[in-house]
N, C-alpha and C positions, 0 to 999 in steps of 0.2 A: 327372493332376490337379496343380495348383499347390499349394504348401504355404502360400502367402500367403493367409490367410483374413481377411475383414473382421471376423469375430466373434472373441470371446476364445477362447483355447485352454486347456483344462483339462489339467493334468498329473497323471496317476495313475501313481505310481512313476516310471519313466523314459519313459513313453509320453505323448505329447501328443494329446489328443482335442479337436479343434475342436467347439464347441457354440454354439448361437445365444444361450444365456443361461447363467447359473450353474446347473449341474445339481444334482439331489438327490444325496445321498451314495449312495443305492441305485442311481442311474443310473451313477455313477462305478464302483461295484463291478460292475455289469452289463457295462459296456463293457470293463473290464479283464479280466473272466473270458471274455468273448466273444473278445477279442483273443488270449488264451492258447489258447483252443480252436482258433481258426483257425491260429495259428502252429504248434501241435503236431499238427495234422491229426486232431483228435478228433471224436467225435460228442457234441454238447451238447444237453441237455434244459433249456431255460430257461423259468422261470415268473416273470412280472411282471404283477401285477394291473392291470386297466384303471384308467387315471387316473394311472399312475406314469411315463408317457412312454416306453413300451416301443418304439414305432416309431422315435423319435428316437435312443434308445439303440442299437437295431439298426443304424440308418443310420450314425451317427457312429462306433460301434465297429468295424463291418465295413469301412467305407470308409477309416478310419484304418489298419487292417491292410493293406488293398490299397494305400494310398499308400506305406506303409513297404516292402511287398513289392516294388513296382515300383522304388522307390528303391534297394533292395539289389540288384536285378537290374541296374539301370543301372550301379551302382558296380562290380559284378562284371565286367560287360562292359568297362567302361573300364579296369579293372585288367588284364584279359587283353590288351586292345589295347596298353596301355602297356608291358607286359612282353614282348609279342610271342610269348607262349606260348599255343598253342591249347589248348582244353579237351580233356582226355583222356576225357571222357564225353559222351554225347549231350545234346541240349538238354533233354530231359525230366528226365534225372538232374540237370542243372544247376539247374533250377528247384527241385528238392527240396533241393539243397545250400544254397540261399539261406536256408532257414528252419531247417535242422537240420544239424549237422556231418556230413560224409560221410567215411567211413573212408578214409584215404589220399589224399584229394583235396587237402588243404592240407598244407604243410610243418609238421613238428613244431617248436614254438617252441624257439629255441636260446638258450643262456646269453648274457647281455650281455657285450660285449667280445671275442667270439669272432672270429677272422679271417674276412674275407669269403669267401676261397677255401674254407674249411672249410664255411661255411654253404651255398655254392653246390654243393659236392660232395655234401653230405647231401641237399639238395633234389633234385639230379639222380638220386641213388641212390633216393630215395623215389619219384620219377616212374617210373624204370625198374622198380622193384618193383611199382608199381601196374599198369604195362603188362603185366608178366609175370602178375600175378594175373588181369587181365582176359582175357589169352590163355588161361590155364588154365581160367578159367570158361567161355569160349567153347568150348573143346575138350570140357569136361564136358557143356555144353549140347548140343553136336552129337552126342555119344554117346547122351545121353538121347533126343534126337529120332530117331536111327537105331533105337534099341531100340523106341521107341514105334511107329515105322513098321512094324517087323517084327511087333509085336503086332497092329497094325491089319490088316496083310496076312493074318495068320492068321485074324482075325475075318472078314475079307472072304471068304476061301475057305470058311469055315464056313457063311456065309449066302448064298454065291453061287448055289447050286442053288435055294434058296427064292426069291431075287430074280428069277432067270431064269424060274422058273415064273410068277411074277406078271406079268413083262413079256410072256411068251408069251400069257397069258390076256388082257392088255390089247390086244395086237396082234390076237389072234383076234376080240375084241369089235369093234375098229375095222374089220376086214375084213368081219365079218358085217354091221355097219351099212352099210358101203359097198355090199355085195351087195344089201341090201334097197333101197337107193336106186336101184340100176341094174336091178332086176328087171323094171321096167316097160318097159325097152328104149328105143331112140332115139325111138320114136314115142309115147312116153308124154306125158301131159298136162303142159304147161309150168307153172312156178310162176305164181301169180296176179300180175298187174301191181300194183306197189306204188303207193300214193297219194303225193301230194306231202308231203314231210317225214317219210315213214315209213321212209326208208332208215336213219336214225340209230337206229331201234329194233332193227335186225337185228344180231346178234352178229357181230363180225369174226372172222376165222380166228384160233384160239387156239394159241399156242405157249408151252410152259412155259419157265421161266427156264433150265433145263438145256439145252433144245433151242436157245434163242436163243444161249446161250454157246457151245454146240458149233458152231453155224452160223457165228457171227461170230468166234469165237476170243478175244473180249475181253468184259469186263464192260460192262453197260449204260451206266454213268456213268464209264467209265474216262477218257474224253476231257475230262471237266469238271475245270477247275482250281479247287481249293478254297482259299479264303482261310484263312490261319492264324488260329486263335482265340487272342486274348490271355487272360490270366488274368482271370476275371470272377466275379461273384457273381450267382447266380440267386435272386431273391426270389419266393416263392410265397405266395399267400393264397387264401382260399376263394372270394371273389366279386369281380366287377369293381369294385363300389363300394368295397370294402376296398383293392383295388389302386390305384384312383384317389386315395383318401385318402393312401395311402403315397407315391405320386408327389408329391402336394401337400406332404407333409412333407419330401421330398427337396429340393424347390424352396426351402423355407424354411431348410434346413440350410446350414451353411457350405460344403458340397460342391455346392450346387445349380447353380452357374455353371460348374463345371469337369468334373463327372462326365459320362461318355457313357452315357446311359440309353436303353433302348428298351422299350416296352410291347408284349407279345404278347397276342393274343386269338384266338378261333376265327373261322372264315370268317363265321359268322353275325353276329359283332360288328363285323367289319372290312370286310365286302363293301360295295362302292360301286356294284355293278352291280345296278340295280333289278330287272331281269328275273330274275336269279338269286336275289336276296334275297326276292322275292315268293313263292318256293317254300315258305317258312315252316319246313319241317322241317330240322333240323340235317343229317341224313344226306343229304337230297336236295340241299341247298346244296353240301355237300362233294363229292358225286358229280358234279353238274353242273359245278362249277368244275374238277375234275380232268379231266372229259371235254372241256371246252373247251380246256384246255391241251394235252391229247393231240391234239385236233383240229388245233391250231396246228402242233404238231411234225410230224404226219403230212402235213399240207398242204405244209409246207415240204419234207419229204422227197419228196413226190410231184411237186413242181414241178421237182425236179432230174432226174427221169426223163423220157425223151423221150415215152413213150407210157404214161401211167398206165393200169392195168387197169380201175380203177373210179373213179367220181366220188362215191362215197358220202359222203366227208367234207365235200364242199362244201356239203352241206345244213346242217351245224352251224357256226354262226359262232363265230369265236374271240373271246375277251373283249377289248374295246377298251381296257380299263384295264391289261392285261398287256403293258406296254411297258417294255423293259429300261432304256431311257435315262431315262424319266420315273421309274421305280422307283428307279434309282440316285440321282437328284436327291432323291427323297423320303427315301431312306436317309440321305443326307448331311444333310438338313435335320433329320431326327429325332435324329441324333447331335449336332448342333450345339447344340441347346437341349433341356432336359428337357420332355417332352410326355407327357400321359396319353393314354389310348386314345381319348377323345373328340376331343382336339386332333389326334391322328394321323388319325382318320377325316375330320375337316374338311380337313386338309392333302391327303389323298388325293383328295377330291372337287375341291379347287381345282386340283391339279396333274394331274388325270385319270390318276392312277397308283394301282395296287392297294396299299392299306395292308397287307393280309395278307402278300403276298409281299415288299413293300418293307421291312416290319419284320423279316422273316426274313433279308433281305440285310444288315441292320444287326447281327445277332447276333455275327459274328466279331470286330468291332471294338469292341463295346459292353463297358463295364466293369460295368454293372449291368443285368440283364435281369429285368423284372417280368412275371410270368405267373401264371395260375390254376394251382393245384397239380394239378388233374386233367390239365393238359397236360404236366406234368413226370412224373407218376407212371404214365402210360400209355405203354408202350414204343413202340408203333407211332406214336402222335401225336408223341412226343418225336423219333423219327427223322425223321418227315415234316417237322417244323418246323426241322430242322437243328440241334437242341440237342445239344451235346457236353458230357459231364460229366467227361471225363478231367481229373483234377487241378484241377477247379474247386470252388467253394464253393456249397453250396445252403443257403438259409435258408427253412424252412417255417414260416410264421406262422399263427396261429389253428389250431394243429395238435391241439387237444384231441380232435377226431373223426377223426384221420388214419387210424387202423386201420379204422374203419367206412367211411371214404371209399374206401380201397383195396379192401375187401371188396365194397362196393356196386358199384364200377366194374367188377369182374370177376365178379359174380354176375348171372346172366341167367335170365329167366323167360319162357316162351312158352306160349300157351294153345292148346287144341284147336281153337278157332275160327281162330287165326292159321295153324295147320298146314294146316287144310282150305282156307283161303283161298289160301295160297301154292300148294298142290297144284293147285287148280282154275285159278288164273291161269297157272301154268306149263304146264299141259296145253293150254290154249287158245292160249298163245303158240307152243307147238310145232306146233299144228295150223295156225296162220297162217303161220309162217315156217320150218317144218321142212324143206321142200324147198330152202331157200336156205342151210341151215346145213351146215357141214363135219362130217365124221364125229366128230371129237374133241369139238366142241361138243355134238353129240347124245349122245355117251357120258356126258359130265359132267351134262348135263341129266337124263338117265335115272337117273343115280346120285342126284341131288338128289331126284327124284320118289320113288325107292325109299326114301331116308332119311325123307322126309315120311310116306310110307305106314307105315313101321315105327314111327315115333314115335307116330302115331295108334293103331296096333294095340297098342302097349305100354300105352297108356292104356285100352284096351278098346273102342275105337271103330272105325268103318268109314270109310275115307277117301272113299268114294263117296257117302255120305249126308250130309244137312244136319246140322252139329254141334249146331244149336240144338234139334233134335227128337230127338236120340239120347240115350236114357237108358242109363246104365251099370249093369250088373248088380252090379259090385263097387265100393264106395266106400271112402274112407279115404286115409290117407297112408302111402306106402312110401318108404323111404330106401335108396339103392343106392350102392355104390362105382362109380367111372367104368367100370372094367372089367366089373363085373357088369351094369351098365346096357347096355353095348355088346353083351355076349353075349345078354342077355335080348331086346334089340331085334333081334338077328340082323344087326348091321351091323359086327361086328368084322372082317369081311373087306374093308372099304372103307377106303382111305387118306384119313382125314379131313384130314390136312395138305394133300394135293393138292386136295381139294375146296374147302377154305378158300382156298387160293391161287388157284384158278380163279375163285371168286366175287369175290375182290378184284381180279384182273387183268381179267376179262371185264366186270365191273360189271353182271352179270346182274340184280341187284336194281333198279338204276336203269332198265335197259331194260324190265324188267317193269312198273315203275311208269309209265313213259311209255306202255306198251301199254295198261294199265288206265285211264289218264287219257284215252286217245284213244277207247277203245271202251266205257268205263263200268265200274263195279264188277262183278266176276264173281260174288262171293258177298256179298250185302249182310248187314250185321250191325250192330246198334246198339252193340256192344261197342267201346270205344275201345282200340286195340291198346296193350299195355304196352311201354314202351321197354326196350331192353336196357340193362344196367348202365351202360356208359360213355356210350351215347347219352342216357340219362336225365340224367347229370351235365352233358353238353353242353347239353341242353335247359334245364336249370336256370339256365344262364348267359344265356339269351335275355332281352333287355330287353323290358319290356312298355310299351305306349303309355301316356303320362302326359299327353297333351294334352287329353284329355276325361275327364269323370267316368266312374265304372264303369258299363258298359253293362248292360242287362238280360240275363237268362240266355240268351234266344234270340239276341240280338244278339252276345253274346260268343261263342256257339257258331258263329255264322255267320262271324265274323272270325277264328276259331281257325285255326292252321296246318293245312294238309292233312296227314293222317297218311301216313307213309311206307309203302312196300310191306311187307307182313308178312314177306316173305323177308329184308328188311334185319335184322329182329330175330332171325330164325332163324339168320342167318349168325353173329350173336354167340353163340348157343347152340352152334353147331358149333365155333366157335373155342374156347369154354370146355371142350368135350369133349376137346381136345388137351392139357389140363393133366395133370400127373403124377397117377397114381391116388391116391396118399396125400394129395394137397393139396386135394382137392375131393370133393363128394358130389352125387348127383343125387336130387332129391326128386320123386316122382310123387304128385301130389295129384289124386285122382279124386273129383269132386263129382257132383251129381245128373245133369248133362248133360255131353256132351263139350265143348261150347263153354266151360263154366266150369272144366273140368279143366286142369291145368297141368303142365308139366315145368320144374323149376327147378334150375339149377346153383348150388351153394353153395360158395364159396371158403372153405376152412378155414385156409389158411396164407397170410395177406397178405404175409408176409415174402418169399415167392418172387418177388413183383413189386417189392419194395423193396430186395432184395439187390443188384441191379445198381447202384442209386443209391449205396448206401454203399460198394460195392466200387470204383467208378470215381472218386468224388469225393475231393478232398483232405480236405474237412471237411464235415460236415452239422450244421446247427443246427435243432432242433425247438423252436419257441417258442409260447407262448400265455399268456393271462391266467390260466387255470386248467388246470394240467397234472396235478394229482393225480387219482387215484393213478398214479404213474409206473411202477409195476411192470408194467403192461400194455405200455408202450413197451419196457421193458427185455427182457421175456420174449418176448412175441408178435411183436414187430417186429424188434428188434435181435439178440437171442440166436439166434432162428430164422434170421436172415439171415447168421449166421456172424460177428457182431461180438464181439470179445473184450470181457469186462467192463471191462478196464483202459482201453479206448479210450472208454468212455462217461463223460461228466461231467455231473453234475446241478447246477443253480444255481436257487435260489428266493430272491427278494428280498421284503422286507416292503412294506407300503403306506405311502404318504406321509401318510395321515391320522393325527392324534394318537390315542393309545390309547383315550382316552375317547370318541371319536366312533363307536365300534362296540361293540355289546353282543350277542355271540352267547350264547344260552341254550339249554340242553337241559332240558326240563321232563319229569320222570319220572312225575308223577301229576297228576290233574286237581283241580278244585275240591272234589269229593266224595271225594278220596283214591283215586279209581279209577286203577289203574296204566295208564299210556298205552302200549299196545303194539298198533299198528294192523297186525297180521299179516293175511294173507289170510283166515284162519279167524275172526278176532275183529272185524275192522274194520266189518263190516256189522251188528254188534250194536247195538241202540238206545241202550244206555248209552254206547257208545263214540262214536257220532255226536252224542249229546247233550253229552258231555263236551267234544268239539271245538268245538261251537257255543257253549257257555258260556264257554270260554276265549277264543274269538274276540270275543265280546261285551265281555268285560272289557278285552281289548287295544284294541278300537275306542273304548272309553270314555276311555282315557288317552293314546292316540297320535293326534296331529293329522294332517291331510293324508291321504295315501294309504296303504292297507294292501293288500299283495298276498299272497294265500293260495294255495299250491300243493297240489294233490291228485295221487295216484298215477295216475289215469286219468280219462277222460271219463265212463265208466260210473259210477265211484265218486262223482265230482262230481255226477252226475245223481241218484244215490240219496241223497246227503247233502242236496242242495238240496230234494228232495221231502220228506225226513224233517223238516228244519227248518221248511219251510212248513206241514206238517201239525201240528207241535208248537208253533208260534208263535215259535220262535227266529228265524226269518227276519224277522218283524216287529220284534223287539227289535233286531236288527242294523240294519235299515233306519232305525230311529229315530236312530241315531248316524252311520251311513254310508250313502250311496247305493250300492246293490249293482250291480255289473257282472259279467258272466259271459263267459269266453272263448268266442268262436264257433268252430264247427268249420270254417266256410267261410273260406278265406283272404282273399277280397275284402272280408269284413266286419271284418277286424282293425283297419284304420285308422279305421273308423267308431266302433268301441268305444273305441279309444284316445283319439280326439278328444273323445268325450263324457266319458270318464273325466278327461281333463285339464281340460276346461271346468268340470266339477263341482268339482274341487279348487280351481281358480282362483276360482270364485264363492264357495265356502264360506270361503276365506281372506279374502275382502273383506267378506262379510256378517257373519261371526262369529255365526251362529245356532246352533240346537240341533244341526243336522247339521254335523259337523266335517270332513267330507271324503268319501272314497269307498273302497269295498272291492271289489277285483278278484279274482274267483275264477278261478284258472288251473289248468293241467294241466302236470305235469312232462313234458318232452319235446314239449310243444305249441308253439304259435306264439309264446308270450310268455315261454317259459323260456330262450330263447337268442337273442341278437342284439339284443333290444330292452331298453334300459336305463331303469330307473326311478330317476332321481336326484332329490335334494332332496325336495320335498314330495310327489312322485309315488310315493315308496317309503320312508316313514319306518319301516316295519316289514314284514319278509318272514317269512311263516309257512310252515313245511313240515309237512304232516299225514302222519305215517307215513314209511316208507322205500319208495321206488318201485322195488322189485325187478322185474326183467323176468319174463315168463311162463315159469316153469321147465318147463312142459309143452310148450313149443314144440319141434318136432323139430329145427329148426335150432340152437337153443341147446343142446339135449341132445347133439347130435352134436359141436358145438363144444367142450362140456365134456369129452366122452369123448376127443376128439382131443388136447386140452391135457393131460389126465391121462396119456395114453400118450406124449406127446411131451416134456413139460417135467418136469424132476426135482422131486420134492417136498422142500422144505426141512424139516429137523427141527423139530418143534413147530409147523409151519404147516399151514393148511388145504390140501386138494388143489388143484391149479391150476384145475380146473374150477369148484369152489366159490368160489375166490378171484375168478374171472372174473365170477360173478354179483354178488358184493359190489362189485367195482370198477365194473361197469356202473351199479349203483344209486348209488354215491357220486359217480360222474362226473356223473350227471344232477342230483344234489343240488347239487353245487358250481356247476354252470352256472346253476341257478335262484337260489340264495341270493346269487350274485354280482351280481344285477341292481340292487342298491340303492346301494352305495358306488361312485361314479363319478368323484370328484375330491377334491382335498385338503380342502376345507371341508365336504364332505358328512358326514352322520351318519345312522345307522339302527340298528334292532334286528333281530336275526335269531333267530327262535324255532323250535326243532326239537321238535316234539311227538311224541316216542317215546322210551321209556327205553332202547331199543337203541342210540341215539346216544351214550350214556354209556360204552359198551364201549371200552376202549383201542384195539383194532384198528380200530374204526370212526372214532374221533376222529383216529387217525393218518392217515386218508385225506382229511381236510379240508385246505384250503389253509393253509399255514403261518401266514399273517397273520391268519387267523380262528382257527386251532387254538390259537394262543398266548393268545387272550383269551376262550376259551370258559369259561362258568360253568355247572356242572351243579347244577340245583335239584331236590331230591328232592320238594318240595311246591310247590303253586302260589302260596301267599302270598308268600314271598320273591321269587318270579319276577316277579309283577306289580308288587311294590314297586320292584324294580330297573328295570323298564321305565319306570315312572312317573318315577323319579329321573333317567332317561336322556334326558328330553325337555327340552333347554335352550331357552330363549327368548331370542333376541338379534336385534339389528338387522342388516340387510345380508345376510340369507340369501336365496338364490335360491328362488323360489316353485315353479317347476316346470320340468322338463326331460325330454323324451323323446328318446332318441337311438338310433342303430342302429350297432353296432360302434364305430368311432372317429369317425363323423360325428355331431356333437353340436350341437344348436341350443338354447341356453339362453335363458330369458326371465325377467325379473325385474320386480317391481312389477306393473304393469297391462299388460304387453306382450300383444298379441293372440296367442292360441294358434294361430290359423289360419296365421300366418306360419311357425310351427314345423312344422306339418303339411304345408304346401306343399312345403317342402324334403324332409320325410320321404317324402311320396308320390312326388315326382319322381325321387328318387335311390335309394331303398332298399326300396321295397315289393316289388320283384321278387326281393329276397333273403330274403323271409319264409320261415321254415322250413316246408317242405311236410309 
């Protein structure tokens, strides 16, 4: 990147930060602290409220560090070339010395006026001493390795007998299967002739990685020449629309013309082969793409042989877009100019080159890689994409739900219906093609059938009967450790690592899907299969059609993607069972029938999947608009991943709004002096619901525009709504505000928001008795995260009670017990498990109340209806910019007076704005709200929280 920037450069200390305009002081502080974190190789937790320019601060701060780092590296290389002295350490060590002094790597400063020969003598002596130290260290390392090898040999001898027995049993099973195949003799019935196109459904002969290596003597990819990876920054965010907005900000920044940026995405988002894309399912698209590339390589290999033994692979056409020459051109074009994922897709169609593989080719030379953080946090996907984290920088934006994301990606649930479906499909597959399969394939397929049978048995069902008609004698929820589950299921003698590898390499689930597609569903069921954890996150990235309005229910079902084979989801469950025993649990949920019963793997320690990221990276930055409470990140994610407390840096900046523009209130008692404490035991009392309704009526009388009220759950919102309607409070509310209620259906969200916006727009122009609208929402629902209510759409946000999670949930109870056993309890502090519950509650509160203030000139009131919010430990978990301005009101009178006083009337204020993430469409005066929602629907409705 060139240092000459068209925009002005801001100097903070000794560091110059190019910026497109004069930054706020909090942006300067943000960039300076970010620079220090990257320079020192720390782990940073950064909090910057929405509207404070967080994206630009991340871009200019991080790329300024990268600019200086590359400059230092060039200067170091030039100095070495000029002196003619080669480096005494390897390249990796050299990169580290650029940012922090390396012991003995540079000469000790000498006094001024000292003779040159003395200086040279000292420098030579220091270099010889450094070489001696390196040799001594190498000798010690060699001794340690030799000792380690001795210990390993002892361990190998100890387990040699057991391993030999296992190999003998496996060989005996293979021989037995071979004898069964030969029992019928040479005159036996020949396999049935396959139909056209059916060859690709038959499993190819399987060889494990160990067998391939032993046969060839080299690794699979040893011949591939890998391009060197330059130092780069990986920027991750939650959705593709957020990533596209970030790329747009990069373009506008002073670095936009010089930085080499590439956007990564899933095959589902980047595939330009319509035949593959029409499969719909994420897993099916992935498997078909891999199969087509494998077909290309096998055909190339077969063409080199004089007489190929079989022509099976000719049935499967290779992808016409997988062209190395064209993909190389696409790579160069992508790096030449900043492009978002949509532009990359259009370029791939134009050049007839695969954007998915072309973007992967651009990773080594890219300086900034933009990708969804599911792709970075899942090790197998990271490896498949060619992402290397060694000594690189990772920035994870919108990271407030990072722990939940990692947990969800690696937690898997399968139903009894899926288990029976997979077993039935696999049996019929073996009946059709069994005589064409080699013994090793048959052995693994029988192992998979055995696993499915045992999984159904442990739920109390019978694999041979219809799961929809099977009633279970024992119902309830049971929680097991992984080892206990394996023993109870009687599958502890099966090597799940080998089975998992077989499923991955043989692609049996894709073959099985093709088989069921060809011959129809084997076991019909109205139940939609649940996606495995990581597949569910990939599915959430799928763009939805926006060219036409929402279709009716039957049409949308007809156009829905075809469900993947149930075996695909079961593979995820098998992989989860290979987790360390202490890091996960298996939940057996036995319902009325087998089809409704489930097996669920619950990941207790998300740090086990995050540890490799923080271990390999030079620095990691976890950023978001609302990161409080940060103790979860420190304890559950970083401390459990082995990160020292000294390496973690916290930074939280204030908001750009004037102090008077926000009024956070904690109201401890209602109009009738009833103490406000909406606990689970008290919140359904009539007097509590009446008190909440009367307070809301008073607030709606003094607050113009929109009021958003959040309730702990959909069920409690339904109860309160019914009680208010019966007692007449709903009518009193409707006289001041038109009432809207959050829908449970996702596709109705935009309709409610559009009507809500139109009502506020109309009320602002008519100035009648109805002064706006009231939106009744749910914490953790579709309107509590990602949708912003700025200006008149959210002049007041009300939180009824504290939305604690269900303490009776087996998953939460096990998580609490795990943290109590794992984390130390600080003196005078609550147990880690109890602290987790409070943190989950306050995290949800912070996400909800942050919906109102979205830019510098915005203003709003935040009302917390519960006296428990006044407790110091609870107040400490609010965002710093809100916590500093909180006023605790013991009674309602002073509170409503403060709200009324906070309603300024002035010209030039924007009348309404609904936005999603950083994508914001403002309208002022009489601008048509339909324009705002066209953009909203076309770009961000797919990211609505499910």
